[in-house]
C-alpha positions in Angstrom: 3.7 -28.1 7.9 2.1 -25.3 10.0 -1.4 -24.0 9.1 0.2 -20.8 8.0 2.4 -22.7 5.6 -0.5 -24.8 4.4 -2.5 -21.6 3.6 0.4 -20.2 1.6 0.9 -23.5 -0.2 -2.7 -23.6 -1.1 -2.8 -20.1 -2.5 -3.1 -20.2 -6.2 -5.2 -17.1 -7.0 -2.6 -14.5 -5.8 -0.4 -13.8 -8.7 3.3 -13.1 -8.1 4.3 -9.5 -8.6 5.1 -8.8 -12.2 8.8 -8.8 -13.2 8.6 -5.1 -14.0 7.6 -4.4 -10.4 10.3 -6.6 -8.9 12.9 -4.9 -11.1 11.5 -1.4 -10.2 11.6 -2.2 -6.4 15.2 -3.3 -6.9 15.9 0.1 -8.6 14.1 2.0 -5.8 16.1 0.1 -3.2 19.4 1.1 -4.8 20.4 4.7 -3.9 22.8 4.8 -6.8 20.1 4.2 -9.4 19.6 6.7 -12.2 16.6 7.8 -14.3 17.9 5.5 -17.1 17.6 2.5 -14.8 14.0 3.4 -14.1 13.3 3.7 -17.9 14.9 0.3 -18.5 12.9 -1.3 -15.8 9.6 -0.1 -17.3 10.0 0.3 -21.1 9.7 -3.4 -22.1 6.4 -3.9 -20.2 3.9 -3.1 -23.1 0.8 -3.3 -21.0 2.2 -1.0 -18.3 3.6 1.4 -20.8 0.3 1.7 -22.7 -1.7 2.4 -19.5 0.8 4.9 -18.2 0.7 6.8 -21.5 -3.1 6.6 -21.5 -3.2 8.1 -18.0 -0.6 10.8 -18.9 -2.6 11.8 -22.0 -6.0 11.8 -20.2 -8.0 14.9 -19.7 -7.0 14.9 -16.0 -3.5 16.1 -16.8 -4.5 18.4 -19.7 -1.1 18.2 -21.3 -0.4 20.5 -24.3 1.2 17.8 -26.4 0.9 14.1 -26.6 3.0 12.0 -24.2 4.5 9.2 -26.4 7.1 7.4 -24.4 8.3 6.7 -20.8 10.9 9.4 -21.0 8.1 11.9 -21.7 6.1 10.6 -18.7 9.2 11.1 -16.5 9.5 14.7 -17.7 5.8 15.3 -17.1 5.4 13.6 -13.7 8.9 13.6 -12.3 10.8 10.5 -11.1 8.9 9.9 -7.8 5.4 10.3 -9.3 6.3 8.0 -12.2 7.5 5.3 -9.7 4.3 5.7 -7.7 2.1 5.5 -10.8 3.8 2.3 -12.0 3.3 0.7 -8.6 -0.3 1.9 -8.3 -1.1 0.5 -11.8 0.4 -2.9 -11.2 -1.2 -3.4 -7.8 -4.6 -2.3 -8.8 -5.5 -5.7 -10.3 -4.1 -7.5 -7.2 -5.8 -5.4 -4.6 -8.9 -4.2 -6.4 -11.1 -7.2 -5.7 -13.4 -7.2 -2.7 -12.2 -9.0 0.5 -15.3 -10.5 2.0 -13.6 -11.7 5.2 -12.7 -8.1 6.0 -16.0 -6.7 4.8 -14.2 -4.7 2.1 -16.1 -4.1 -1.2 -14.4 -4.0 -4.6 -11.8 -1.3 -4.7 -11.6 -0.5 -1.0 -8.4 -2.4 -0.3 -6.7 -0.8 -3.2 -7.9 2.6 -2.2 -6.8 2.1 1.4 -3.4 0.8 0.2 -2.8 3.8 -2.1 -3.8 6.1 0.7 -1.3 4.5 3.1 1.3 4.7 0.4 0.7 8.4 -0.1 0.6 9.1 3.6 3.8 7.1 4.1 5.7 9.6 1.8 4.4 12.4 4.0 5.3 10.8 7.3 8.8 9.9 6.0 9.6 13.6 6.4 9.1 13.2 10.2 10.6 9.7 10.7 13.5 10.0 8.3 13.9 6.3 7.3 17.2 5.3 5.7 15.6 4.9 2.3 12.6 7.2 1.8 12.1 5.9 -1.7 10.7 2.6 -0.2 8.1 4.3 1.8 5.5 4.4 -1.0 6.0 0.8 -2.0 6.0 -0.5 1.6 2.8 1.4 2.3 1.2 0.1 -0.9 1.9 -3.5 -0.1 1.4 -3.4 3.7 -2.0 -5.2 3.6 -1.2 -7.8 1.0 -1.9 -10.5 3.5 -5.6 -9.7 3.5 -5.8 -10.9 -0.1 -4.6 -14.3 1.0 -6.5 -14.5 4.3 -9.8 -13.1 3.3 -11.6 -16.4 2.8 -10.1 -17.9 6.0 -11.1 -14.9 8.0 -14.6 -15.2 6.6 -14.9 -18.7 7.8 -13.9 -17.9 11.4 -15.2 -14.3 11.3 -17.8 -14.8 14.1 -15.2 -16.0 16.6 -12.8 -13.2 15.8 -15.5 -10.6 16.2 -16.6 -12.2 19.4 -13.1 -11.8 20.8 -12.9 -8.2 19.6 -16.2 -7.4 21.3 -16.0 -9.4 24.5 -12.2 -9.3 25.2 -11.5 -5.8 23.8 -8.8 -7.1 21.5 -7.6 -5.3 18.3 -8.8 -7.2 15.2 -5.3 -8.3 14.2 -4.7 -9.6 17.8 -7.9 -11.6 17.6 -6.8 -13.0 14.2 -3.6 -14.1 15.9 -5.5 -15.8 18.8 -8.1 -17.5 16.5 -6.0 -18.4 13.5 -2.6 -18.7 15.1 -1.3 -15.9 12.8 -2.5 -12.5 11.4 -2.8 -11.0 7.9 0.5 -9.2 8.6 2.4 -12.4 9.1 0.9 -14.0 6.1 1.7 -10.9 4.0 5.3 -10.9 5.2 5.7 -14.6 4.3 4.3 -13.9 0.8 6.7 -10.9 0.4 9.6 -13.2 1.4 8.4 -15.7 -1.2 8.5 -12.8 -3.8 12.0 -12.0 -2.7 11.1 -8.4 -1.8 13.7 -6.3 0.2 13.9 -7.1 3.9 12.9 -3.5 4.7 9.5 -4.0 2.9 9.0 -7.4 4.5 9.5 -5.8 8.0 7.0 -3.1 7.2 4.4 -5.7 6.2 5.0 -7.9 9.2 5.0 -5.1 11.8 2.6 -2.5 10.3 0.3 -3.0 13.3 3.0 -3.7 16.0 6.1 -1.7 15.5 6.9 -2.4 19.1 7.4 -6.1 18.1 10.8 -5.2 16.7 13.9 -5.3 18.9 14.8 -1.7 18.0 12.6 1.0 16.5 12.6 1.0 12.7 11.8 4.4 11.1 10.4 2.9 7.9 8.1 0.5 9.9 7.0 3.5 12.0 6.3 5.4 8.8 3.9 2.8 7.4 2.3 2.3 10.8 1.6 6.0 11.2 0.3 6.2 7.6 -2.1 3.3 8.3 -3.3 4.9 11.5 -4.0 8.2 9.6 -6.0 6.4 6.9 -8.1 4.4 9.4 -8.7 7.6 11.4 -10.3 9.1 8.3 -12.2 5.9 7.5 -10.1 5.1 4.4 -10.4 1.3 4.0 -12.5 0.7 7.1 -13.8 -2.9 6.9 -14.8 -5.2 9.7 -11.4 -4.6 11.4 -10.9 -0.9 10.8 -12.2 0.6 14.1 -10.4 -2.0 16.2 -6.8 -0.8 15.9 -5.2 1.4 18.5 -2.4 3.8 17.9 0.8 3.3 19.9 1.6 6.5 21.9 5.3 5.5 22.0 5.6 5.7 18.2 3.9 9.2 18.2 6.2 10.4 21.0 9.3 9.2 19.2 8.7 11.8 16.5 7.0 14.4 18.6 3.7 13.8 16.8 0.1 14.3 18.1 -3.3 13.3 16.7 -4.0 16.6 15.0 -0.8 16.1 12.9 -2.1 12.6 11.9 -5.3 14.3 10.9 -3.5 17.0 8.8 -1.4 14.4 7.0 -4.6 12.4 6.4 -6.4 15.4 4.9 -3.4 16.0 2.6 -3.5 12.3 1.7 -7.2 12.5 0.8 -6.5 15.3 -1.7 -3.7 13.3 -3.4 -5.8 10.1 -3.3 -8.6 11.8 -5.1 -6.1 13.0 -7.8 -4.9 9.4 -8.3 -8.5 8.1 -8.5 -9.4 10.9 -10.9 -6.4 10.2 -13.2 -7.3 6.5 -13.3 -10.9 7.2 -14.0 -10.1 9.6 -16.8 -7.7 7.1 -18.4 -10.2 4.3 -18.2 -13.1 6.4 -19.4 -15.1 5.8 -16.3 -16.5 9.4 -16.3 -15.9 12.7 -17.9 -13.1 14.7 -16.4 -11.9 18.3 -16.5 -8.2 19.0 -16.7 -6.4 19.1 -13.3 -5.8 22.5 -11.8 -2.1 23.3 -12.1 
């Protein structure tokens, strides 16, 4: 058994994705799915339904009448926003804890992941992946390997940082040299264990090295660009954040330049604040005014 396999075998604290999320990802991955399929994937998850309705009825949305069911939520938010909200709710518990090995405080990994998910939807307009519906979910789960590796990175953090500083390596490359694998590989293995679609597994495995694929993959490029945009704006910068380098070849493939990354990043920040505000209102974290329509 390799060390990578040993780490995965020893992981007990990372809960599998809930059945609701797995079913929903299957629906998202099927271009023939209808709204009724989405409702059926969600409606029997009582905890999820309750939190969705609480968010929809919060002061943030300022709705004129009470939202009482999933169908109402779909009418209020639209299909895509409902899917995104479901995924954000279910991954908040998984990603919200601090990751000490990456110098990420509580909530930072979730915030970065939601930011990448939002930016992935924007970049999908440029990259045109075969299934744009997967862009949000792939972006949301791209860093799941950090949840697993955090403690192991913490133990060998000094050596990784030394290689970054002295050898000029990107953090994920230094991870590979020191540990024998990176958080991207661990995350992909975990996604395979969860039986996620191959397209999402590829995004997780190659979100720092799209050039590692035999042929360019527009969905992988989408998540890669979204991650770059978030890191450029400091969303989710931990010990590794400033040590990644954008690949000019990916930018050239879609005729993109750094100012466009920045513009998408700024748009992402606006939407990210809306998501955070909606969650805060629903959880009663602070007083909120209704959103501007």
